[in-house]
Structures are given as C-alpha cells and as structure tokens.
C-alpha positions, 0 to 999 in steps of 0.5 A, a space after each residue: 146404215 152409215 159409212 165409217 170415214 178415215 182421217 183422209 176422207 176415204 171410206 173404210 167400211 160400211 156399218 149397219 145399225 139395226 134395232 134390237 129384235 122385238 120379242 117373239 110372238 110366243 113370248 109376247 103371248 106368254 107375257 100377256 097370259 101371265 099378266 092376266 093371271 097375275 091381275 086375276 090373282 091380285 083381284 081376289 085380294 079385295 074379297 079376301 080383305 072383306 072376308 078377313 074383316 068378317 072373321 076378325 083378322 087385322 090387316 097387318 096380322 093377315 099380311 104377316 101370315 100371308 107372306 110368312 106362309 109363302 116364304 116358308 113354302 118357297 125358300 126351302 125349294 127355290 133359290 138355294 143356288 143363289 149367291 148372297 150377291 144375287 139375293 140382295 136385290 131380291 130383298 130390295 124388291 121385297 122392301 119396295 113392295 112392303 112400303 107400297 102396301 103400307 102406303 096403300 093401307 095408310 091411304 085407305 084409313 084417310 080417304 075413300 077406297 075408290 080414291 085410293 085405288 085410283 091413285 094406286 093404279 096410276 102406277 103405269 103413269 109413274 112407270 113411264 115417268 120414272 123410265 123417262 127420267 132414266 132416259 127411256 122416252 115413252 111412245 105415243 101408244 103407251 101414253 094413250 093407253 095410260 089415258 084410257 086406263 085412267 078414264 076407265 079406272 075412274 068409272 070402275 072405282 069412282 071419281 074422288 069426291 068431297 071426302 077425298 081432300 085429306 092431303 096426307 091421305 092423297 099423298 099416301 095414295 100417290 106414294 103407293 102408286 109411285 112405290 109400286 111403279 118403282 117395284 115393277 121397274 126394279 123387278 124388270 131390272 134386277 129379277 131378269 134371269 132369276 126363277 120367279 119362285 125364288 124371287 117370290 120367296 125372297 120378296 115374301 120373306 122381307 114383306 112377312 118380317 116387315 108386316 110381322 114387325 108392324 103388327 107386333 108394334 101395334 099389338 095386333 099380331 095374333 095366331 089364327 084360332 078358327 078354320 075360317 081365319 086360316 081359310 082366308 089366310 091360306 086363300 090369300 097366300 095361294 091365289 094372291 101370292 103363290 099364283 099372282 106374284 110369280 106370274 107378275 114377274 114372268 109378265 114383267 120379264 117378257 113384256 116390260 114394266 109398263 105393259 105389265 102394269 097397264 094390264 094390271 089395271 084390269 085388277 079392280 075390274 076383276 075385283 068388282 066382277 068377282 064381288 058381284 059373282 061371289 058376294 052378290 054386290 051390285 054391278 053398276 053400268 059405269 063399271 062395264 064402260 070403265 072396263 071397256 076403256 081399260 081393255 082398250 088401253 091394255 090393247 093399245 099398250 101392246 102396239 107400242 115399242 117393247 124397248 120403250 118404257 
C-alpha cells in the first residue's frame, strides 16, 4: 500500500498493490497430475525406440508415422474453429519441437545416450535462464530444484565419460535441451486458452511433415509392412503423443514451464523402471538414489513462486 501525492504534497488517495493471486490448490494438483502423466507417457519412448530397431524401423521414418497418424486423428476433430492467426503460433511450437528432436538424435549418433539424456534434461535450467533474460527472476526454490534434478539425472543416466568429448555431439545435446526449453516457454506463452488436443494436432502436423521430409531425403521413408512395425508406431503415437503431449500442455498452462519441466526430469527414471519391468534390463542401485534426488527436486520446485519462471 502506498499514498498517491498531489502536486502540492497533499495526499489524494491510498492505492493498494497486491500480488497476482496464486493458482488454486485444485489447479496445482491437476497440473501435477498432468505433468506426471506426461512424464510417464514420454518415458515409453525409450522402449518404443528399442522395439523400433528390433522390428527394422528407421528413426526418422517412425517419427514421421508417429506424428502423421496423430495429426490425421486430431485435426479433423479439434481446432477447426481456430483462425489462421491462432494457428500460426501453434505451427511455430511444432517446429521448435521438431528441431529439438533432430538435435537429440544427432547427439545420440556422436556421444553416449547417457550424456545426450543429461544434456536434454538440462531443459529446466535453460527455461529458468531464458525466462531470466526476459526479465523473470528465478526464486531460490527453483534453483535448488534444478541442482537436485541435475545430480539425480547424473546418477540415473550416467555421468559423461571419455567417449563424450565430441564437440559437435555435445553442442547438439545442449541444443536439444535449449530448444526443448524454448518449446516449453513458447507453449506457456502461445498455447494458453487453446484446447490441448488442437495444439497437439497442429504440433504433430508440423513435426510429421518435417520428419517425413528428413526420411525422404535420407532414403529411409518406408511404409510399415508387418504387424509388429505397425504396433510400435501405434503404441508410440498413442502413449507418447496422444496421451503425453496434451497432458504436457495442460501441465504447462497450470504450473508454468519451469515447474512442468522439472517434473519432466522424472522421464528417464520412469524409462529405466519400465525397461526393468518390461524388457528385464538390470536396475542399478544408483538409479534409485538418483530417482530420490529427482523427486526431491520436483517437490522443492512446487514451493517456489508460481509467477517466477
């Protein structure tokens, strides 16, 4: 509260300045639930990726089919009422996601999967950095949450080793994290008020066309010919896209990009647990400790100011 003073020094009125209201508890709980659903859905990508290689599917081709099927399923049903002016930012968000994915796969071809995952999941740090550059100062809780998540990720995905010194690979991995952070911030800013299914359909359209062009350019765009190949593509489209992407958009709208991205660092932990349960891959004790640190970071992030990045 402060007093507004007239030209002669007389007090004219008192004006009360109040902070923006915090999100209602039900909204926060819904956002947390959606963020967990998104993390679990995206965590299946690791399994689908392993299965895709086993059934003879190329990365760019399977991504083209994944997003193409989602676009065909959603665009006739959602977003028909949107104007071209409303659609343009949705297409931009889709391009950011496609570019982040391209950098991710480029990094995988040059450095280890652990190092690539660690760089990708530095996205929360990039979200906070970009938001800070835009004038939104981070609070201590989110900075602490990023530190805990980074330590936990190092234990879950592994610390980069001697084989992770390729400059281009490291640059592509960092680019994937930075572009994914930009994708989340753009989603927070441009997709507010847009139905999540409409946003997902437009993102999938851009990503599908982009990866179809890449697959065609590399001679790897093929029509699946077996039930196993179609099963992998449909599973990836359903769980890791139709379920995960709208849930992510809903979480970003309710929690903000930073909180949602910090909960997203649970994805590699979920992936390791799923591969243990489904593919019978060994579970290292360090993964459990790393998972505990990531969970602690996600909990700490919820104590921060919602208006902060």
